[in-house]
N, C-alpha and C positions, 0 to 999 in steps of 0.2 A: 613930340607928343603935345596934345592940346591940354590946356588947363580946364578942369571941370567948370561948367557954368554954375554960377551961384543960384541957389534956390530961393525964391521969394519967401519971406516968412508967412506962415499960415496961422492965423489966430484960431483959437478954439471956437470962437463965435462963428467965424466963416465956415469952419468945418461942420459945426452943428447945423448951420443954416442949409448947407448943401445936403447933409444927411436927411434933414426933415423934408426938404423938397423931394428928394428921391423917394422917401417913404410915402409922401402924399400922392405922388404920381402913380404909384403901383397899387394903391388901395382901391377897393371896390366901393362905389358910391352907395349911399343909403338909398333904398328904393323909395319912391314916392308913395305916400299913404293918403287915403281919403277917408272921410267919415261916412261915405255912402254905405248902405246896407249891402252885405254880401248876398248875391242872388245866384246861387249855384247849387250843385248837388250837395247832399249832406257830407260833412267832414267830421270825423271823430278822432280822438287821440288815444292811443294805446301806450301806457307807460310801463309795460312789462320790460324788465331788464333784458338785455344790456343797454337798450336805447329806446327813446320814445319814437313811435311810428305814427304817421298821419294816415288815416284810412278814408278813402273816397268811396262812397256807395253811389255809383253812377246809375241812372235810370235805365240805360241801355248800353250795349256795346258801342265802341267807337270813341267814347270819351277817353281822354288821357290827362295825366297830370304829372308835374315834375316839381321837385324841390329846387327852387332858384337859389336860395341862400338862407343862412341863419346868422343872426346878429346878436351877440351877447350884450345884454344891458346890465345895469347895476344889480337888479334883483330878479331878472327873468331873461329869457331868450326869445327874440322875435323869429318866427319861421315864416318864410315867404314862398308861396306856391303859385304856379300858373296852371290853370285848368283849361283844357282845349275841348270845345264842342266837337261832336262828330260831323263828318261831311254828310250833308243831307242827300247827296246824290246816291248814296248807298243805303240799302235796306239793312236794318239791324233787328235782331230778336228783341222783343220787348220784355226783357228780363233784367233785373238789377245785376250790376257787375261790381264786385269789390276789388279795389286796388289799394296797395300799400306803398308807402315811401318811408324809408328809414331816415332819421334826422341826425344821428350821432349826438343827440342831446341826452344827457344823463336823465334817467327817469325821475330823480329827485328835484330836478331843476324846473321851476315854473316856466311856462311858455305862453306866448300870445301868437295866435295864427293870423296871417294875412293872406288873402288869395285874390286873384283876378281871374275872370273867365273870358277867354278869347274865342273868336270864331275859328273854325278849322283852318282857314286860310290866312289868318292874321299872324304877323311876325311879332314876337315879343319885343317890346321896346320900352317906351317910357310910360306905359299904361300904369295907372296907380293901383295899389292893392287896398282892398277893403278888409276891415277887421271881421273875423269869423267867430260867431258864437259856437263853442265846441262842447260836445258831450264826450264823456269817457266811453271808449269802446267796450262792449261786452267781451268777456274772456271765454 
């Protein structure tokens, strides 16, 4: 029978370094922000429990939007959205369309919205998000 191989000593600093590297490699990067003015359809915030919802009032059908991520800060939560323009090859009724996205953010938590508007054929990537002036949604 063979003798067991000796284990090299592992210091707590080495272990913590490895754990922090693993944690950093799995984290989602903070999105790029710009100070450019948001130029898209109106967005509103509805803070009715159990969660805050972002409401997009698109000028026509064909627009879409998605919640990309939320990032908790010290005294607020940043909400990042991607809005996609409709494909111009298709005709749409010229009537406003209301869409909603739940955020899972508590209604009592202050939020800051950031959005980017992409062409129908653009792939979301490193496009920066603009701050969105937001009104409260009517109930």
